[in-house]
Structure formats: C-alpha cells, structure tokens
N, C-alpha and C positions, 0 to 999 in steps of 0.2 A: 221672703226669708233671707236674713242677713248671712253673708258668707262667714265661715269660720276663719280664724286667724291662721295665716300660712305657717307660722312658726309652731302653732299648736298642732296643726295637721301633721307636720313632720316630727313632732315630739322633740323639738330642740329649743334652746334659748335664743334670745336675740343677739347674743355674743358668739354664736356658734361659728366655728371655723369652716373653711371650704371642705376640708377633709372630713370633718364630723358630719357636715351636711350631706355629703355624698354617701357616707356610710349609712346614715339614717334613711335616706331616700331608697337606696338599694334594698335594704332590709324590708321596708314597708311595701315597696313596689312588688317585690317577689311574693310577699305574704298575701297581697290582695289582687294579684294578677288574675284576670278572668279565666285563663287556662287552668289555673289551680282551683278556681271556684266556679265551675260551669253552672249557669242558671241562677247564680246568686247576684241579684240586682244591687244589693247593698255593697257587695265587694266591688262591683263595677263602678259604682258612684264614688266609693272611697279611693279607688284606683285613679279615677279622673282627678279627684281633689289633690291627691298626692303629687301627681305629675304637674298639675297647674301650679301648685305651691313651689315645687322644685324649679320649674321653668323661670319663675320670677326671682326666687332667692339665690339661684346659682348665677344669675346675671348681675354684675356689680351695679350697673346703672339702674336696673329695674328694682333691685333690692333697696338701693338708696331712696328711690322714689316711694317705694312701699313703706319704708320705715318712717318717711316724712308725712305721706298723705294717706297711707292705708290703701284699701281697695278702690278708693276714689281715683287713684292715679291711673287706673286702667278701665275706667267706666266707658271711655270712648273707643273701645275696640283694642285696647292695649293688652288685654289678657289673653290667655290661651283658650282655644276652643276647637271644635271639630271632633270627629270620631277617629280614634287611632287605628292604625293597621297593626293588629296584634301578632300577625304571623312572623314579622321580623323584629318583634320587640326585644327579645333577649340579645340577639346579635347586635342590634343598634346600641343597646345599653353597654354591652361588653366593649364594643369598639370605641364608644365615647369615653369610657374609663381607661381602657388599656390599649387603645389603638397605637399611641406613640411608642409604648413599650414594645409592642410586637414589631414595629418598624425599626427598632434599634435605638430608640431614645428620642427626646424632644429636639426639634429643630428651632432655630431662631426664625423670626419673621421673614428674613431675607434668604432663608435656605442654607445658611452657613452652618456646618456641623462640626463639633469638636472631634478631633482625631482620636483614634483608639489608643489606649494604653498598650505598651509593649513589654514583654518579658525577655530578659537575657540571663542565661545560666552561666555563671563564671566559677570555675574551679581553681582554688589556690592551695598552696602548701601550708603546713602548720607553722613553718618559720615565717611565712608572709602574714599569716593571721596574728602571729606574735608581735612582729615589728611594724605591720602596716605596709602599704605600698601604693604607688600610683600606677594603675593599670591602663593600658590602651586597648580598646575593643573596637571591632568593626561590626556595625549594625546595619543590615539591609532594611530600609524603611521608606515610607512615602514622605516626600518633602514638597514644599510649596514650589509650584512651577516657576522657574526663573524667567521664562519668556513672557507670561501674562501676569506675573506677580500674584498668582493664586486666584485671579478673577475668573478664569475659564474662557474668556472671550479673546479673540485674536487682537493683538496690539493694534490700536487705532480704531477699533470698532467698539460699540457699546451694546450692552444688553438692553432689552426693552421690558416694560412692565407687563406682567402676565394679564391678558384680558379677562381670563376666567375668574381669578381671585382678586384682581385689582392691586396686586403687589403684596397681599397679606400672606400668601402661602397656604392659606386655609380657606375652605369653602363651607358654607352652612346650608344644610338641607332640612326642610320642614317635613316631618312625617306625622300627620295628625297634629296633636298638640306637643309633639317632641321637636326639638331643634337640635340636630346632630351636626357637629363640626368635624370635618375630616381634612386630611392633607389634600391640597389641590392636585387633581390628576393631570393637569396640563403642564405645570411647571415642577411637579414633584416636591412642592413645598418651598421652592426657592423664591417665589414671588416675582421672578423675572425670567425671560426667555432669551437664550443666546442663539442668534441667527447665524453668526459666523464664529464657531468655536476655535479656540487655540489649537493649532496643529500639533503642538508639542505634547499637550496633556489631554487633547480631545474633549475639552470643556470641563474636565474634572477639577482643574485648578491645582493638581498635584501629580507628581511623577515618582517612580521608584528609583532610589539611589542607595548606595552603600556609603555610610558615614563612619569616620573614625572619631571616637569619643574618648576622653580621658576620665577615668573613674578613680576617685580618691578612696582607698580602703583604709579605714582607721585601724590602729592597733587594738587587738583584743576581740575582733569580730568572731562570732561563733557560727557553726554550721547552720544554714538556713537564714542568716541575716539578710535583710532586704534593704537595698539602697535605692532611693528615688531620685531620678534626674528629671526635674520639672521641665516640661515643654520639649523634651527630647524624644517623645513618642512619635506616633504617626501624625502627619500634617492633617489639618482639618479640610473638609471639602469646601471648595469655593471660598477660600480665604478664611475659613473658621480656625479657631485656636488649636494648636497641636496638643496631643495627649502627652502622657508622661511615660518615661522609661523606667522600669523596675529591674534592678540587678539583684538576682538571687544567688547568694554565695554558698558554695559547698566546699568543704575542706577535705583534701585527700588524706587517706590513712597514712600514718607515719611509720617508718620502719623500726623506730626505737621507742617513741613515746605514745602513750594513750592519754587522751584528755578527758577531764571531768570538770566542766566549768572553768574555773581559774586555776585548777590544780593539774599537775602532770604526774603520770605514773610510769616508771621504768623498771622492767623486770631484768635483774642482773644475775646471770648464772655464776655460781661460786663453787670452786673446786672443794672436794671433801677435806683436804688438809687445810686449806685456807679458812674454811668454816670452823674446823676443829681448833686450829691454832690461833686464829684471829690475825689481824693485820690491817692494812689500809688498801683501798681500791680507788681508782679514778673513774668517775662517771661523766658523760657529756651533759651539757645544758643547751638550751635553744639559742643562747647567745654565742655558741661556738667555743666557749671556754670549758675547761675541765674542773670538776669539783671533787674534793677528796672526802671519802667516807671511811670512818674508822669502824672496823669489824671486830667486835669482841669475841673472845674464845667461846666455842660451843654454839655459834650462831646456827639456827635451824631454818629450814625452808619456810617461807612465809613471813620471816622477820622483816619489819618495815622501818626504814630510816627516813626522817623528814629533813629536807633542805629548805629552810625558810627563804622565801623571796626568789626562788629559782624556777617558779612555774610560769603560767601564762600572764600576759598583760590583761588588765581588766578594762573593758570598753569605756571610754570617756572618763577615765580615772587614772590616777598615778599609782594605784595599788597593783601589786603583782602577787599571783598565787604562789603555791609551794610545789616543790618537786619531791615525790615520794619514791624511794628506792626499795623495791621489793626483791628479797633474796630468794634465789632458787638454787638449793644445794644440788650439785650434779654428781651422780654416782659414776665412778670410773668405769670405763669400758676397755675391751681389748687389752687386758692386763698381760704383762710379761711374766714368765715363770717366777722371777725374783719378786715382782710386785705382789703376785698372788701369795707367795710364801710369806712376805711381810704382813699382808693382811690376815692371813691365817694365824700367824703368830700374835698379831694384835687381838684377834678374836678370842684366842685362848687366854689372853691376859685381861680381857674385858670383864667388867662386873656391872652390877646394878648402878653403881655410881657413875660409870662411864656412859651408860645408856639409860638414864632415869625414865624417859618416856616409854621405852620398850619394856623395862622391868615393871613399871607401874601398870601398863596395859595387860601384860600376861599374868600379873598377880591378880588383877580383877577378874580375868577370864578363869583362873584357877578357882577363885572363890565362887564364881557363878556356877561352874560345873559341879563343884563340891556341894553347893546348895541343892542342885537338882538331884544329885545322887543320894543325898541324905533324905530328901523328901520322898524319893522312891522307896 
C-alpha cells in the first residue's frame, strides 16, 4: 500500500510556512493522540502518520528531498520509525515549541544573548516640556567587560568547543520517531566552554556600572512620551548586542497652568469691582512674558478669554497652541464697616437690570411655584 502524501496528511499546501506547519501539526497531533483515543487503532495509525510527516517537513533538508523525490528519498531508512513513548509526549512537544521562550528568548549558535531593554523614568517641568531641554541622567546597568572585551575568558586564554554539542549550542534527542532539540546542558547554549574565566566578570562578559547619558528632550513632549536610546540598555551576554534604553517622561503639575494637548488653561481670580467695572489685567505665559487681557464690564465667573499662540509647543512642529484665561470672580471677605455700608447701599439701589441672571432665575422659580399652587 502506497504512503499518503505528507502535505495531505497534515492538511497543508506545499507552500506552507514553518509557523503554519507547526500549527497544523499541533492541532492534529492533539486530536489523534492515543491518550485521547484509548483503544482506537485508527487514531494510533493516524497519529504515527502525522508525526512521520512532520518530522520530514519540519526539517529543511528532508523537506527539500521529499519535494524532489517524494517517499523514495527515505526508502533506505531515512524515514521515521519505532514506537513512541507517549508518557512524555506533551511535555516534549511543549518544550520543542516554547522551550526558548521559557528560557528567556532565543540564543545565537555561539551562546551570545542580546541584553535586556531598560526603562528610566524622568520627571520634567511644564516649562521644560514647552521649550525642550538636554538632560543628563545616570543609569546603573550592565556593560561589556573592559578586561576581556565581553568574551568572558581570561585575557590570553581561549575557550574551547563544547564536546557535547560540537559548538552548536543545541543537542538533539530522539524519542521514538520524535526528534527534540534542546539547549546544550553542558555549555548552556554557548557552544564553547571557558576553562579559565575572566576574573573581572567571572565569565559573564559583562559587569555592572553606572553610566552618565545625555538625553535630548524635544519641545512639545507630553506626559507619557517614550524616548528610545538604541544600544544603551543592558550589555549582551558573552559579547552579544546591547539592549535599548527607554526614557519614559512624566510632567510635574504646574502651579499656574493646566495643560490639555497643545492648549493651556489658567484660572485668574478677579475682584468684584474689576469684574463689574471692567479694565485690563496682566497674565503670565510659559515664555516668561506678560500678556494683557481686556476685561469687559459685567464679566461673570467662567468667562473665558483666548490668547492665540500663547499655549504649548506642538511636538515635531512649528505650531503652538493657545492659552485660555478663565475668570473666577472673587466675593469680598472680611469687610470693614464702611465697605459693608457701601455694599448695602448698592444692594438697595440694585434692580433686575443690575443682576439679570439673578432676576431671571428667581422669576422662573416664582412661575414654577405658582404653577404647582394652581394645579393644587
């Protein structure tokens, strides 16, 4: 009986990618696993077919041979065979798919690992966010060992090839018709063994130091802005590339201004007489200059005045937001007898025209209460 096509067994096309191939294999292997189908001979046969097909198609050289010659490429013992040990099946599959992720990420064949990315929190003032600045920061991090230049071996000595993995950093173990590849336990994936490690870094190839870095903060940055310094993170293990440093900016609350995007808001208290009679006031801006605002007669609390182009800088742009002045009319406190007398006299002379909002509100209240009384 002729064998079924491996691609057909796994339910994939001949242009299938490695990721798609793994996904299809996992799904079918779990579906037909003997533990899930006890006593089902058909499921066991399908399970063996699935694993045989995957063993060939997941190997680049074997797949190329199969694409060219079909099953004849493995007639002389090149195919998979034997009885699998199902007790460790799921753990082996999980380790083959996710083993590197559980160990912190893939390694290169020579064991060099990329350094970790680092985070640095930097707080700046609103004025600095407006104009931008060049900040100097001190960052404790791992750097390449200056004694061994990141190699990990004592100067003048050399590492030797790992006898277990032959310098590949990975070893392959056959379990039935499975072939599982793992990190070499002898050299921990490095591919080489250091017999005489560097005394400064103890073979790691990196040491901890505090570095001073310069950070350019552009004008217009917002709270939460992230700045990336490539290659300024933690040094890689055994000469691997360094990670990146990410600067996360936070902006301190300002005593006068509140920010909303590119616009600024400033609440200005205004005396009762100034609000009633009108006039001019001076308000600050982030540039340090004073701006004049004309206050019309009868200005009420909540009145807003817009100063165009007096707000925040816009990141990577020449545009500038606006500054909004919000008026808060302040009621006089701790009156002198004469001030109280004048206010009482003013109250006697007041009318609906003097306080239109008050007169309008209580007029509506009177109509409302009258309507309720009439209905009763």
